[in-house]
N, C-alpha and C positions, 0 to 999 in steps of 0.2 A: 243280774248277769248282763243283760242287754245294756244297762246303764254303764257298767264297768267297761264293756267292749267299746262303747261310744267314747268313753273317757280316754281309753287307751289309744283309739284311733285319733282323737283330737290331739293327744299328747305327741303321738308319732308324727302327725302332720305339722304340729308346731316345731317339733325337733328338726323335721326336714326343712321347713322354712328358715329356721335359725341357722342350720348348716349351710343352706343355699345363700343366705344373706352374708354369712361369714366368708363363704367362698367368693361371692361377688365382691365383698369388701376387700378380701385379700388380693383378688385379681386387679381391682382398681388401684390398690396400693402398689402392686407390682408394676402395672402399666404406668402409674404416675411416676414411680421411681425410674422406670426405663425411659419415659418421656423426659424427665428431668435430666437424667444422665445424657440422653441424646442432645438435649438443648445445651447443656453445659459443654458437651464435647464439640458441638457445632460452633459455639461461641469461641472456645479455646482453639479449635482447628482453624477457624476463620482468621483469628488473630495471628496464629502461627503462619498460615499461608500468606497472609498479607505481609508479614515481616520477611518471610522467605522470598516472596516475589519481589519485594522492594530490594532485598539484598541481591537477588539475581540481576535486577535492572542496574543496580549500582556496580555490580561486578562487570556487566556488559559495557557500561559506560567507561569504566576504567580500562577495560580491554581495548575498546576502540580508541580511547585517548592515547594508549601506549602501543598501538599497532605498528608504529613506525611511520605512519602516514603524516603525522603532525610533528613539527619541530618543537613546539611547546606543548607538552602533555597536560600541564595544569590548565592552560588556556583551552585546550581541546576538551578536557573534562567538563569545564564550565559550559562549553558550547553544547555538549551532548545532554547535559542536565537541562539546559534551556530547550533543546529540541524535544525532549520528552514532554515538556509543558506546552510547547507551541504546536505540536502535531499529535494530539491524543487520538486514539481510535476507539469507537467510530467517530467520524467527523459529523458536524451538523448537517442536517438534511437540506437539500436544495432541489427545487423543481427541475424535472427533466434529467438532470445529471446525477441524481441520487445523493451527492455529497458536495461539500464545499470546504475550503480551508477556513478554520476558525481564525478570527482576527487576533493578532498578538503583537505586543510591543516589547522588545527585549534589547539586549546588548548586541547580539549576533543575528537575531532573526526578527524581522518585522513584516507583518501581513496586514494589509488594509483592504477591507471589502473583499476579502478572499484572494487578493493578489499579492504575491511575494515582492518585496522591495527589490528593485533592480538599479544598478548603478547607471546613471546617465549624467553626462557632463553638464555643468551649470550653463555653459555657453549655449549648448544645444537646447536646453530647457528654455532659455530666454529667446532663442531664435526658432520659433515654431514653424516658420514658413519655409525654412531651408533644410529640412531634415526628412529622412525616410521614416516611415512608420513600420516597425517590425514587430510581429507577434510571435511568441514561442508557446507551443503547447506540448504537454507530455506528462509524465508521472513524477515519482519522487526523485529520480536522479536529475531530471531537469529542474525540478523545484529547488533542489539543492540540499537534500538530506545528507549532511556531512560537510556542508560549506556555509560560510558566512554570507550575508546578503551581497556584499560587493565581489564575491568570488564564486558565485554560481555560474553556470555556463552562459546564460543570457548576459549577465553583468560583464563577464570577461570578453564576450563577443563585442559588446558595446564599446568597451575600452579599446579593443583592437581596431574597430572601425574608425574611431576618432583618431587614433594614431596614424591611420592610413588615409586621412582626409575625407572620410565618409561621415556626414552628419546624420545620425539616426536616433530616433526615440524607440527604445526597446522595452517591451512589456512582457513579463513572465506570467503567463496564464496557467502554468503547470499546477497540478494538484496531486498530492500523494495518492498512490494506488489507482490513478486514472488509467483505464484501458483506452485505446485509440478512439473508440466510439464515443466515450464520454468527452474526450478532447474535441472531437468533431462537433458534438452538440454544443459545447461551450463556445466554439468558434461561430457556429450558426447563430447563437444568441447574441454575439457581438455584431455580426452582420445585420441581424434584425434591427439593431439600434443604429444602423447606418455607420457603424464603426468599422470601416474597411481599411485594411493595411496595404502597404506597398508590397510587402513580403511577409509570408507566413511560414514558420519553421515547425514541422512536426517531428518530435524526437521520442522514440519509444519502441514498442514491440515486446519488450521484456514482460511487462505487466499483462499483456494479452496471453502470453504463454503461461504465466503464473495463474491467472484467473481460469484459463481452460483446464489446467491441471487440478486446481483446487476445487472448482465448482463442478468438474466432470463434463462440461460442455463449453464450446467456444462462443465468443461474442457477447459475454455477459459481464457486468461489473463484479468485482470481488464482493462477496457477501450476499449475492443474489439468492442463493439457496436458502438462506435464513429468512429473507423477506417472502419468498414463495410459499413458505410453510404457513403463513398467516393469510388465509382467505378472508373474504368479506364476511362470511358466516361465522368464522372463528375469531374475528378480530377482537371483539369485546372480551371473550374468554381468554385470549392470549395475553391481554393487557394485565389480567389479574392472576394468571396462572403462575405457579412456582416451578421452574425447570429443575428437575432433580439433578441434572448435570452440573448445576451451579452450586450445589450444596457441598460444603467442605467434607462431609462424611463420605459422599459419593466419590469425591476426588481422592480421598484416602484409600478407598476400596479399589478404585479403577485406575488411579493415576491420571496424568494429564492426557486429555483427548488429542490424538494426533490425526492430521489429515490422512486419508487413504493414499493419496497420490494418483499417478496416472500411468504407471509402467505398462499396464495391460492395454492402454488405448493410445499409445504414442502416435501411431501413424494417422489414425482417424482425427485425433484432436489437433495435431500439428497441421493437417490439411484444413480443418475447419477454422483454426485460429488465423492461418495465413490467408484464407479466403476472405475473412472478415477484415483483416488488416488491409489487404489490397483493394477490397471494395470501398473502404473509407478513403484510400489514396485516390482511387478513380473518381469518387464523388467530389473530393476537394479540388482535384484537377479540373473537373467540369465546371465547378463554381468559379475557379480562377479565370477561366476563359471568358466567362460572362461578366465578371466584375473587374477584370484587368489587373489582378495582382499576381505576383510571382510566388512560387512554392519551392520549398526544399524539404525533403523527407530523409530521416536518418534512422536506421536500425541500430539500436544502441548495443554497446559491448556488455559482456557478462563475465564474471570471475573465472568460469571454466575455460574461457578463451585465452586467458593469460598463461602463457607457457612457462614463464619463470616466476612461479609463485613463492612468496615468503612462507615461513612456517605458520605464521598467523593466518595468512590467506588460505592455506591448505586446510587449516582447522575450520575456518568459516565456510569453506566449500562443503566439507563433510557435514557440518551442522545444518546447512540449508538443504542438502540432499536428504538428511534425516527428517527434517521438518516436512518436506514435500517430495517424496520419492518420485523420480521421473521428470521433474521440472526442468533440470538442465538438459536432459536428452530431448525433451519436447522443443525447447527453444533452439537447440542445435539443428533439429530436423526442419523447423521453420526456416532457418537461415539457409540450409542446404537446398531447399526447394524454392527459395525466393526468386532467383534469376529466371528460371523457366516459367514459373507461374506468373511472375510479374510481366514478362513479355506477352504471355498468352492473354492476360486481362487488359494490359495497357498498350500493347504493341510497341513499347519502348521501355527502357530501364530508367526509372526516375528515383529509385530509393538508393541512398548511399549506405552501404553496409560498413559499419564501424567496428565490427566484431574483432578485427585483428589489430586495432589501434594500439593495444597494450601488449601485443605478442612479443615485442623485443625489449620490454621493460622489466628489469630485475628488481628495482626498488619497490617499496610498498606503495600500493595504489589504492587498494580496497579497504574500507573500514568494516565491511561485513560482506555477505554473499551477494549483495545486489547494488551496493552504493560505494562510490569512490570519493576520495577527498579532493581538495582544491588543486593538487598536482594533476590528478586525472582530468579535472575540469579544464585545466590550462591546455592540455594536449588536445582535447576535443574541441575547445573553443577556437584553437588555431586553425583546425580543419574547416569548421563552419564559417569562420571569418574569411578564410581564403575563398571559399565557395561564394560568399556574398560579394566579396571584392571582385570576383570574376564577373558577377552580374552587374555591379554598379561601380566599376573602376572609374575614378575621376579622370577627366581628360588632362593630358600633360600640357 
């Protein structure tokens, strides 16, 4: 009897083990199938989103080319395809400034050692002793996102100076997405090499507002919040970790991640962004007195300032506001506070506010919410060239 009981217990134990093994096997099969389905889904969704993103980029390229800003839409479409190759984000890393323009050689865009090609007359290039040295610093609008090499703002200014008898060698040090502090540091690095200009032009303000709104605090480069997440202790882990937000399955479930915006912090962030901007202006002015070069500062225009917008421009303004809610309002507040705060910090007004320069223009100017085409550059360059001529008018 005892032997039978022991046999029954052994049989029951074997049966339990068999059932458990079968359950585990079934579980692993299910997990394997689920993992396989997820892997296949990830591969298929990644391929789908790559095609969808590429199609979206192609659609945006066509929209910009046919915005009415360019007379030749086919030529413009070729330009914007080249722009996508020439200015990919994020840019290569650079010491102190966080980024630099990648070198590129194309039909419309040429960048060498991080510097965009600028038109300069051959006669001036040959006669180096009889010319002014002029540096331009700024972000993507000054760099010329929307314009060919010879039709950026610095290139057009160079042409107008030559037409008016001013020999000048113009260099465009602008970098896409640069806040004014990055521009200042780039300038300091040139001065450190004893590369001192006769005149330096700083053109910007818009990216300072964009960065403050996007990052949630003023005075930092775009993308700083991503870098700050990687501390020295977590650096190695961060290099090998997989971000769930980058998975196609997560994108399917949550949609595209959109910036929060800055509607709730407009007053504080506009104050902070303007303080940083004017602090940089003050610093550059102080350096100029020591090294004996002249300065010009320009607060750039923005699409919301254009009173007579085309249908395309209205759509671009809505798109940008959707991308980063509050950004337009923040920049407007910066501008409205400029005169009073500028006088308080500098005791005189030195910044030229260009925000109304397109207010009376009904024709298409903007190719997107932040960048204008060559026609817009032409109008801005006339103003800057006139200011330079007032400083260096040749004797009659």
